[in-house]
C-alpha positions as CSV (number, residue, x, y, z in Angstrom):
1,X,-166.1,-55.8,20.1
2,X,-163.9,-53.3,18.2
3,X,-165.6,-50.3,19.8
4,X,-165.1,-51.9,23.2
5,X,-161.4,-52.4,22.6
6,X,-161.0,-48.8,21.4
7,X,-162.9,-47.5,24.4
8,X,-160.7,-49.5,26.8
9,X,-157.6,-48.2,25.1
10,X,-158.8,-44.6,25.4
11,X,-159.6,-45.1,29.1
12,X,-156.1,-46.6,29.7
13,X,-154.4,-43.7,27.9
14,X,-156.5,-41.2,29.9
15,X,-155.5,-42.9,33.2
16,X,-151.9,-42.6,32.2
17,X,-152.0,-38.8,31.7
18,X,-149.7,-36.4,33.6
19,X,-152.4,-35.4,36.0
20,X,-150.3,-36.9,38.8
21,X,-147.6,-34.3,38.3
22,X,-148.0,-31.3,40.6
23,X,-149.2,-28.2,38.9
24,X,-147.5,-25.9,41.4
25,X,-143.7,-26.7,41.6
26,X,-143.8,-26.1,45.4
27,X,-146.0,-29.1,45.7
28,X,-143.0,-31.3,44.6
29,X,-141.0,-30.2,47.6
30,X,-140.9,-32.2,50.8
31,X,-143.4,-31.2,53.5
32,X,-142.2,-28.6,56.1
33,X,-141.5,-30.7,59.1
34,X,-139.7,-30.3,62.5
35,X,-138.8,-33.8,63.4
36,X,-135.3,-34.2,62.0
37,X,-136.4,-35.8,58.7
38,X,-133.1,-35.0,56.9
39,X,-134.7,-32.7,54.3
40,X,-133.3,-29.7,52.5
41,X,-135.1,-28.2,49.4
42,X,-136.3,-25.0,47.7
43,X,-137.3,-23.6,44.4
44,X,-134.6,-21.9,42.3
45,X,-136.3,-19.5,39.9
46,X,-139.5,-21.6,40.3
47,X,-137.7,-25.0,39.7
48,X,-137.4,-27.6,42.4
49,X,-134.0,-28.1,44.0
50,X,-133.7,-31.2,46.2
51,X,-130.5,-31.8,48.1
52,X,-129.5,-35.3,47.1
53,X,-126.2,-35.3,49.0
54,X,-124.4,-33.6,51.8
55,X,-127.5,-32.5,53.7
56,X,-126.1,-31.4,57.0
57,X,-126.2,-29.0,59.9
58,X,-123.6,-28.2,62.5
59,X,-123.5,-26.0,65.6
60,X,-120.2,-25.1,67.2
61,X,-118.9,-22.8,69.9
62,X,-115.4,-21.2,69.5
63,X,-113.8,-18.0,70.7
64,X,-116.9,-17.0,72.8
65,X,-119.4,-17.3,70.0
66,X,-121.6,-19.8,68.2
67,X,-121.7,-20.7,64.5
68,X,-124.5,-22.6,62.8
69,X,-124.2,-24.0,59.3
70,X,-127.0,-25.6,57.3
71,X,-126.4,-26.9,53.8
72,X,-127.6,-29.1,51.0
73,X,-126.0,-30.1,47.7
74,X,-126.9,-32.0,44.5
75,X,-125.1,-32.9,41.3
76,X,-127.1,-32.5,38.1
77,X,-126.7,-31.2,34.5
78,X,-125.6,-27.8,35.9
79,X,-122.9,-29.3,38.1
80,X,-122.4,-29.7,41.8
81,X,-124.7,-27.1,43.3
82,X,-124.6,-26.2,47.0
83,X,-126.7,-23.9,49.2
84,X,-125.3,-22.8,52.6
85,X,-127.1,-20.9,55.3
86,X,-124.7,-19.6,57.9
87,X,-125.1,-17.9,61.3
88,X,-121.5,-16.8,62.0
89,X,-120.1,-15.9,65.4
90,X,-123.4,-15.3,67.2
91,X,-122.4,-14.3,70.7
92,X,-125.8,-14.9,72.4
93,X,-126.3,-18.2,70.6
94,X,-128.7,-19.3,67.9
95,X,-132.4,-19.4,68.7
96,X,-135.8,-19.8,67.1
97,X,-137.0,-16.8,65.2
98,X,-136.6,-14.9,61.9
99,X,-133.3,-13.4,60.8
100,X,-132.3,-11.3,57.8
101,X,-129.8,-13.0,55.4
102,X,-127.2,-10.3,54.6
103,X,-123.6,-10.2,53.5
104,X,-121.4,-12.8,55.3
105,X,-119.9,-11.2,58.4
106,X,-119.3,-12.0,62.1
107,X,-122.4,-11.7,64.2
108,X,-124.8,-12.1,61.3
109,X,-126.7,-14.5,59.1
110,X,-126.1,-15.1,55.4
111,X,-126.8,-17.4,52.5
112,X,-124.3,-18.6,49.8
113,X,-124.8,-20.5,46.5
114,X,-122.0,-22.4,44.8
115,X,-121.7,-24.3,41.6
116,X,-118.8,-26.7,41.4
117,X,-117.5,-25.7,44.8
118,X,-117.2,-22.0,43.7
119,X,-115.2,-22.7,40.6
120,X,-118.1,-22.0,38.2
121,X,-120.1,-19.7,40.5
122,X,-119.7,-18.3,44.1
123,X,-122.3,-15.8,45.2
124,X,-124.2,-14.9,48.3
125,X,-126.7,-12.6,49.9
126,X,-125.9,-8.9,50.3
127,X,-127.0,-6.1,52.7
128,X,-128.7,-4.4,49.7
129,X,-130.9,-7.4,48.9
130,X,-131.3,-9.4,52.1
131,X,-133.2,-12.6,52.3
132,X,-134.9,-14.3,55.3
133,X,-134.2,-17.3,57.4
134,X,-136.8,-18.5,59.9
135,X,-135.7,-21.1,62.4
136,X,-138.9,-22.8,63.6
137,X,-137.2,-25.4,65.8
138,X,-133.8,-25.3,67.4
139,X,-133.5,-28.2,69.8
140,X,-130.3,-28.6,71.8
141,X,-131.6,-31.8,73.5
142,X,-132.5,-33.7,70.3
143,X,-130.1,-31.8,68.1
144,X,-132.7,-30.8,65.5
145,X,-132.8,-27.5,63.5
146,X,-135.8,-26.9,61.2
147,X,-137.0,-23.9,59.3
148,X,-137.6,-22.0,56.1
149,X,-135.7,-19.6,53.9
150,X,-135.8,-17.3,50.9
151,X,-133.2,-15.1,49.2
152,X,-132.0,-13.8,45.9
153,X,-128.4,-13.6,44.5
154,X,-126.8,-12.5,41.3
155,X,-124.9,-14.9,39.1
156,X,-121.7,-14.2,37.2
157,X,-123.7,-12.5,34.4
158,X,-125.8,-10.2,36.7
159,X,-128.9,-12.4,36.4
160,X,-131.0,-12.8,39.5
161,X,-131.5,-16.2,41.0
162,X,-134.5,-16.4,43.3
163,X,-134.5,-19.1,46.1
164,X,-138.0,-19.4,47.4
165,X,-140.1,-21.8,49.5
166,X,-136.9,-23.2,51.1
167,X,-137.2,-25.7,53.9
168,X,-134.9,-27.8,56.0
169,X,-135.3,-30.3,58.8
170,X,-131.9,-31.6,59.9
171,X,-130.1,-33.2,62.8
172,X,-126.8,-31.7,63.9
């Protein structure tokens, strides 16, 4: 009876192991979708970043050009962290495709990373180290923008922050 009890306890402990945790951090991210699921996530230096608030997208027309903004934020032990993907003053309008993420300027695409609204850190992509934004769905009838992104930026101490396996699926 005692052996049976010990065996059952060992089986229960083995069933409660951490095998349910993803081995690859990218497996913890939401699936890549194109249906307006309200997701925004990526890996930052290999660690999952999930937007827990202020996931949003907007698309506007002003002064003869279009601007698209895609962003996600979360508050955690580091502070309020925000990632912004921007297509600024695109004359021909935004479309599906792949675009380099360079320094923020009119007529181009860029990425920015803020901690505490820029008070602790404000950094963004540069022309020297561009990233990539791929818009896989841009639907002006259902107002959905979906895609993937990756880029690298420097923090205030010249450390590189790598944003990889980024994905978003938002309504605007």
